[in-house]
C-alpha positions in Angstrom: 20.2 21.0 -83.9 17.1 20.5 -82.1 18.1 17.4 -80.9 21.5 18.8 -79.2 19.2 22.0 -77.7 16.4 19.6 -76.1 19.7 17.6 -74.4 20.6 20.7 -73.0 17.6 22.0 -71.6 17.0 18.8 -70.1 20.3 19.0 -68.4 19.5 22.6 -67.3 16.9 21.1 -65.6 18.4 18.0 -63.9 21.3 21.2 -62.6 18.1 23.4 -61.2 16.0 21.3 -60.1 19.4 19.9 -57.4 18.8 21.2 -53.9 22.1 21.8 -51.9 22.1 20.5 -48.6 22.1 22.7 -45.4 24.3 21.8 -42.4 22.8 23.0 -38.5 25.8 25.5 -37.4 28.0 24.0 -34.6 27.1 26.7 -32.3 23.6 25.7 -32.4 24.4 22.0 -31.7 27.0 23.2 -28.6 24.9 25.5 -27.0 21.9 22.9 -27.3 23.9 20.1 -25.5 25.4 23.4 -22.7 21.5 24.2 -22.4 20.5 20.5 -21.6 23.5 20.0 -19.4 22.5 22.9 -17.1 19.2 22.3 -17.2 20.1 18.7 -15.5 22.0 19.9 -12.9 19.0 22.4 -12.0 16.2 19.8 -12.1 18.8 17.5 -10.0 19.5 20.4 -7.6 16.4 21.5 -7.4 14.2 18.5 -7.7 14.4 16.5 -4.2 14.9 13.6 -5.6 18.3 13.1 -4.3 18.9 15.7 -1.5 19.8 14.5 1.6 17.7 17.4 3.6 14.5 15.8 1.8 15.3 11.8 2.8 18.8 12.0 4.8 16.0 11.1 7.6 14.5 8.2 6.7 16.4 5.2 7.3 13.9 2.7 4.7 11.9 2.9 2.3 9.1 1.3 4.4 9.9 4.4 7.2 9.8 6.4 4.2 6.1 5.0 2.6 4.9 5.7 6.3 4.5 9.4 5.9 3.3 9.7 2.1 0.1 10.7 2.1 -2.7 8.3 1.3 -6.2 8.4 0.9 -9.2 5.9 0.6 -8.5 2.2 1.3 -4.7 2.5 1.9 -5.5 5.5 4.4 -8.0 3.5 6.7 -4.9 0.4 6.7 -2.2 3.3 7.4 -4.3 5.1 10.3 -5.2 1.0 11.3 -1.4 0.0 11.8 -1.4 2.9 14.3 -3.8 1.8 16.4 -3.0 -2.0 16.0 0.5 -0.8 17.2 -0.7 0.8 20.3 -4.1 -1.3 20.7 -3.1 -5.1 20.0 0.3 -4.9 19.3 1.7 -5.3 22.5 0.7 -9.3 23.0 0.2 -10.1 18.9 3.5 -8.1 18.1 4.5 -5.3 15.7 5.5 -8.1 13.2 2.0 -10.2 14.1 3.7 -13.5 14.8 2.3 -13.2 18.4 4.4 -14.1 21.5 4.3 -17.6 23.3 2.1 -18.0 25.7 0.3 -14.6 25.3 -1.7 -14.4 22.1 -1.0 -16.3 18.9 0.0 -15.1 15.5 -1.9 -13.1 13.2 0.3 -13.7 10.0 -1.0 -16.8 8.2 -3.7 -16.8 11.1 -6.7 -19.1 9.5 -8.8 -16.4 11.7 -7.4 -13.5 9.9 -7.7 -14.9 6.2 -11.5 -15.7 5.9 -14.0 -14.6 3.3 -16.3 -13.5 5.5 -15.4 -11.0 8.4 -18.1 -11.7 11.0 -15.8 -14.5 13.5 -13.0 -12.1 12.8 -14.9 -9.1 14.1 -16.7 -10.8 17.2 -13.2 -11.6 18.5 -11.5 -7.2 19.3 -15.9 -7.3 19.7 -16.9 -9.6 22.5 -13.4 -10.6 23.6 -11.8 -14.7 24.1 -12.3 -16.7 26.8 -11.0 -20.2 27.3 -9.5 -22.5 24.2 -8.9 -21.3 20.6 -7.2 -23.1 18.2 -4.8 -21.2 15.8 -2.6 -22.7 13.1 -3.4 -26.0 14.5 -1.9 -25.5 18.1 -4.6 -24.9 20.9 -4.4 -21.6 22.9 -5.9 -21.2 26.6 -6.3 -17.4 27.3 -8.5 -15.1 27.9 -8.5 -11.8 25.9 -10.7 -8.7 27.0 -12.9 -6.9 24.2 -10.2 -5.1 23.0 -12.2 -3.3 20.4 -15.7 -2.6 21.8 -14.6 0.4 22.8 -13.2 1.4 19.6 -15.1 3.4 17.3 -16.1 1.5 13.6 -13.7 2.8 11.6 -11.0 2.3 13.7 -11.6 -1.1 14.2 -12.1 -1.4 10.8 -8.9 -0.2 10.1 -7.6 -2.7 12.5 -9.2 -5.8 10.7 -8.2 -4.4 7.7 -4.6 -4.1 8.1 -4.6 -7.6 9.7 -6.2 -8.6 6.5 -2.9 -7.3 4.4 -0.1 -7.1 6.6 3.0 -9.7 7.1 2.1 -11.5 3.8 -1.5 -11.8 4.5 -3.9 -10.5 1.3 -7.7 -10.7 2.4 -10.4 -8.6 1.6 -11.0 -4.9 3.8 -13.5 -4.5 6.4 -15.3 -1.3 6.4 -16.8 0.7 9.1 -20.2 -0.1 7.7 -19.1 -4.1 8.1 -18.6 -4.0 11.8 -21.6 -1.4 12.9 -23.5 -4.1 11.0 -22.3 -6.5 13.3 -22.8 -4.5 16.3 -26.2 -4.2 15.9 -26.7 -8.0 15.4 -24.6 -8.3 18.5 -26.6 -5.9 20.9 -25.6 -5.6 24.0 -24.0 -8.8 24.4 -19.9 -8.2 25.1 -19.6 -11.7 26.7 -16.2 -13.6 26.1 -16.7 -16.1 23.9 -14.7 -19.5 23.3 -13.4 -20.5 20.1 -15.8 -23.4 19.8 -18.8 -20.2 19.8 -16.9 -18.4 17.4 -16.4 -21.3 14.8 -20.5 -21.4 15.4 -21.0 -18.2 13.8 -21.4 -17.8 10.1 -18.0 -16.8 8.5 
């Protein structure tokens, strides 16, 4: 008799420990999906990601990138590009490929892709007269000291730009670098030949 009562107690305890699983009401699932859908539409219409009023006036990703806010070295290069296109691009080309009989290429040039920037900076600061060899080709030209009148920040920006544009990968030039080279040059702004420039420390 006691065994039967014990087994009955065990069965009762097992029944009592059974927990019923509750399901989420279907209206909550549907309501959540509707909220997500409406939220996605709102975000799409108000975020500007695909808004033609925001992006319709740009013809390429590069053009859009030019208008993005920049700071630090990126800002200096962006400003350098503007100065380069106004002062240097007429002869060397906006694409840095130079112009036959007028000016050598800067894209891939050994004069641009140097470890130091001393020789490179002397070219716009003093100008070039006579023969200069660029990528195995002799150029007999006269280049005025186009950078002599530029502020240190502008010339540094130009040199930084040409050292990073068109596939070039070289270090950034700072305004302090240009200031130091100007101080070492003194008042001399006489054009130099390629040989004279090569005699300078890099």
